Each structure stands twice: as C-alpha cells, then as structure tokens.
DRENVO-626685 format. One line per field, with one value per residue: residue in three letters; chain; x, y, z of N, C-alpha, C, CB in turn. Coordinates in steps of 0.001 Angstrom, whole numbers. Glycine has a CB too. Example, Ala and Ser with C-alpha at 12.3 -4.5 7.8 and 13.67 -1.06 7.14 Angstrom:
// DRENVO-626685
aa	(ALA/SER)
ch	(A/A)
n_east	(13190/12850)
n_north	(-5690/-2250)
n_up	(7800/7080)
ca_east	(12300/13670)
ca_north	(-4500/-1060)
ca_up	(7800/7140)
c_east	(13200/12900)
c_north	(-3300/30)
c_up	(7800/7870)
cb_east	(11308/14084)
cb_north	(-4473/-598)
cb_up	(9046/5725)
END
This chain:
// DRENVO-626685
aa	(MET/MET/ARG/LYS/ARG/LYS/ARG/LYS/LEU/ARG/ARG/GLU/THR/ASP/GLU/GLU/LEU/ILE/SER/LEU/LEU/ASP/ARG/ILE/LYS/GLU/LYS/ALA/ASP/GLN/HIS/GLU/SER/TYR/LEU/LYS/ASN/SER/ILE/HIS/HIS/GLY/GLY/TYR/VAL/GLU/SER/VAL/SER/ARG/LEU/GLU/ARG/ALA/LYS/TYR/LEU/PHE/LEU/LEU/ARG/GLU/ALA/ARG/ALA/ARG/ARG/THR/THR/SER/SER)
ch	(A/A/A/A/A/A/A/A/A/A/A/A/A/A/A/A/A/A/A/A/A/A/A/A/A/A/A/A/A/A/A/A/A/A/A/A/A/A/A/A/A/A/A/A/A/A/A/A/A/A/A/A/A/A/A/A/A/A/A/A/A/A/A/A/A/A/A/A/A/A/A)
n_east	(50204/48212/47351/46139/43948/42591/42013/40340/38195/37327/36559/34455/32674/32200/30882/28548/27488/26983/25063/23013/22506/21468/19087/17663/17402/15699/13403/12851/12346/10094/8223/8083/6876/4391/3387/3277/1416/-926/-4145/-5231/-3264/-2281/-781/920/1983/3471/5311/6690/7849/9572/11261/12491/13850/15596/17147/18388/19912/21623/23103/24275/25943/27662/28856/30205/31979/33567/34691/33743/33456/31566/31919)
n_north	(-56128/-54226/-55196/-57659/-56812/-55351/-57413/-59008/-57270/-56888/-59510/-59893/-57938/-58893/-61284/-60275/-58984/-61156/-62578/-60685/-60484/-63044/-62943/-60859/-61948/-64120/-62694/-61318/-63463/-64485/-62417/-62453/-64912/-64362/-62602/-64300/-66216/-64839/-63750/-61239/-58641/-55742/-52523/-51985/-54387/-55258/-53151/-53378/-55848/-55315/-53474/-55060/-56860/-55093/-54257/-56682/-57151/-54945/-55457/-57845/-57005/-55419/-57350/-58834/-56897/-56561/-58984/-61072/-64133/-66966/-68793)
n_up	(74292/73686/71240/71821/73227/71258/69441/71009/71467/68832/68189/69998/69088/66510/67130/68306/66069/64378/65869/65950/63240/62742/64285/63004/60471/60984/61754/59355/57617/58875/58494/55717/55415/56554/54631/52416/53204/53688/52625/52062/52448/54162/53460/55526/56591/54444/54223/56644/56269/54116/55372/57374/55725/54452/56645/57255/54906/55002/57364/56580/54486/55991/57638/55706/54767/57001/57035/58600/60302/61295/64271)
ca_east	(49114/47146/46834/45227/42726/41899/41479/39226/37093/36826/35885/33177/31820/31803/29886/27304/26992/26445/23813/22015/22197/20585/17763/16995/17060/14500/12268/12565/11712/8764/7357/7873/5896/3097/2930/2992/259/-2127/-4960/-5263/-2352/-2261/498/1767/2693/4446/6382/7487/8624/10660/12185/13272/14748/16642/18034/19179/20891/22620/23978/25030/27029/28610/29608/31121/33033/34449/35196/33329/33107/30954/32796)
ca_north	(-55879/-53513/-56039/-58639/-56086/-55052/-58669/-59423/-56353/-57189/-60804/-59673/-57178/-59807/-62207/-59509/-58758/-62415/-62892/-59727/-60893/-64204/-62512/-60071/-62897/-64840/-61760/-61062/-64671/-64580/-61457/-62975/-65987/-63701/-62093/-65424/-66970/-64026/-63542/-59796/-57993/-54295/-51919/-51984/-55663/-55263/-52201/-53957/-56915/-54669/-52878/-56140/-57378/-54083/-54352/-57899/-56955/-53990/-56161/-58825/-56266/-55017/-58545/-59158/-55874/-56820/-60347/-61773/-65540/-67542/-69813)
ca_up	(75207/72993/70161/72398/73577/70011/68909/71855/71190/67493/68253/70683/68176/65438/67679/68431/64717/63877/66573/65468/61873/62834/64773/61965/59394/61415/61669/57941/57086/59470/57814/54365/55557/56754/53336/51530/53673/53864/51432/51850/53384/54024/53151/56714/56683/53357/54529/57726/55654/53360/56336/57975/54690/54261/57808/57097/53840/55488/58305/55819/53816/57031/58034/54610/54733/58133/56855/59807/60137/62483/64869)
c_east	(47928/46535/45844/43889/41905/41261/40264/37994/36481/36051/34512/32195/31329/30740/28536/26671/26358/25136/22688/21569/21243/19181/16991/16585/15800/13263/11865/11873/10292/7793/7098/6821/4496/2537/2512/1692/-1010/-2844/-4956/-4365/-2320/-866/1459/2605/3781/5610/7279/8380/9810/11707/13079/14268/15898/17638/18966/20268/21982/23613/24832/26198/28090/29476/30599/32275/34042/35105/34949/32993/32487/31824/32087)
c_north	(-55247/-54372/-57064/-57996/-55774/-56308/-59127/-58556/-56639/-58502/-60659/-58937/-58050/-60793/-61513/-59301/-60025/-62768/-61944/-60081/-62086/-63812/-61760/-60971/-63663/-63954/-61515/-62268/-64836/-63631/-61871/-64077/-65416/-63220/-63227/-66115/-66146/-63834/-62063/-59154/-56502/-53794/-51949/-53253/-55722/-54317/-52712/-55060/-56356/-54073/-53940/-56712/-56394/-54090/-55551/-57707/-55977/-54676/-57203/-58161/-55837/-56201/-58943/-58174/-56097/-58196/-61181/-63212/-66033/-68691/-71125)
c_up	(74462/71883/70680/72712/72329/69421/69695/71582/69820/67489/68921/69786/67037/65921/67841/67061/64161/64571/66145/64058/61872/63278/63700/60800/59743/61320/60218/57314/57614/58765/56370/54384/55761/55424/52409/51914/53805/52535/51073/52895/53095/53696/54314/56803/55619/53654/55659/57178/54880/54288/56973/56971/54440/55418/57663/56040/54252/56416/57592/55083/54817/57466/56946/54544/55851/58042/58112/59471/61434/62982/65052)
cb_east	(49582/47679/47976/45828/43068/42866/42549/39620/37575/37984/36753/33391/32568/33026/30359/27567/28124/27460/24022/22575/23486/21163/17911/17918/18221/14671/12618/13864/12544/8823/7977/9196/6272/3234/4027/4141/571/-1773/-6410/-6726/-928/-2768/303/917/1714/3773/5789/6575/7741/10100/11409/12345/13968/16017/17213/18272/20203/21939/23149/24112/26473/27863/28649/30377/32425/33674/36703/32127/34354/29507/33328)
cb_north	(-54973/-52201/-56742/-59261/-54788/-54429/-59757/-59343/-54896/-57252/-61829/-58886/-55969/-60569/-62770/-58148/-58284/-63541/-62809/-58297/-61239/-65228/-61626/-58932/-63883/-65351/-60423/-60730/-65903/-64266/-60063/-63508/-66907/-62517/-61258/-66423/-67587/-62665/-64050/-59232/-58601/-53636/-50521/-51834/-56855/-54872/-50840/-54506/-57748/-53575/-52123/-57250/-57640/-52688/-54465/-59081/-56460/-52820/-56830/-59545/-55029/-54433/-59714/-59172/-54467/-56702/-60326/-61076/-66397/-68028/-69343)
cb_up	(76359/72412/69445/73664/74324/69004/68929/73345/71264/66487/69020/71981/67622/64906/69031/69111/63799/64067/68102/65502/61110/63797/66015/61466/59138/62851/62347/57175/57437/60978/57855/53773/56731/57732/52676/51556/54980/54478/51651/51933/53290/55293/52707/57968/56526/52039/54909/58847/54734/52445/57421/58494/53376/54118/59114/56718/52579/56214/59406/54825/53080/58243/58331/53280/54848/59433/56515/60464/59750/62186/66201)
END
C-alpha cells in the first residue's frame, strides 16, 4: 500500500519537474535569442539571461540526480 503511494508521488513529482524544466528551457532560449538579435543590450537583459540559464542547469542536475525520464 505504502509503496504504491510513494511511486505515485514520485511519478507526479517527476512529471512536474520535467514540465518545469521544459518551460525554463524555453525561457532561457528566448532570452539567448534576445541577446543574439539585439544590437545594444543592457546589463539587465544579460543578467536575466544568465539567471534563466542557471535555473535550467540547476533543474537539469536535479533531474539527473533523481534519474528522471520523460514518458
């Protein structure tokens, strides 16, 4: 009984992690595109881009540590 509950909870958490990882990846790629296409970009755009990339890498490491796979 308890094992099924744990597996279900882990599966749900893994699905949330994967969906969050996808959203953050899209945001990071979008900000990279902004930087690539702009002639003069301020420090703010660059810092936001770095922050999004750092979030993505953190979540990616977490997914690897949990051995999460997408279904």
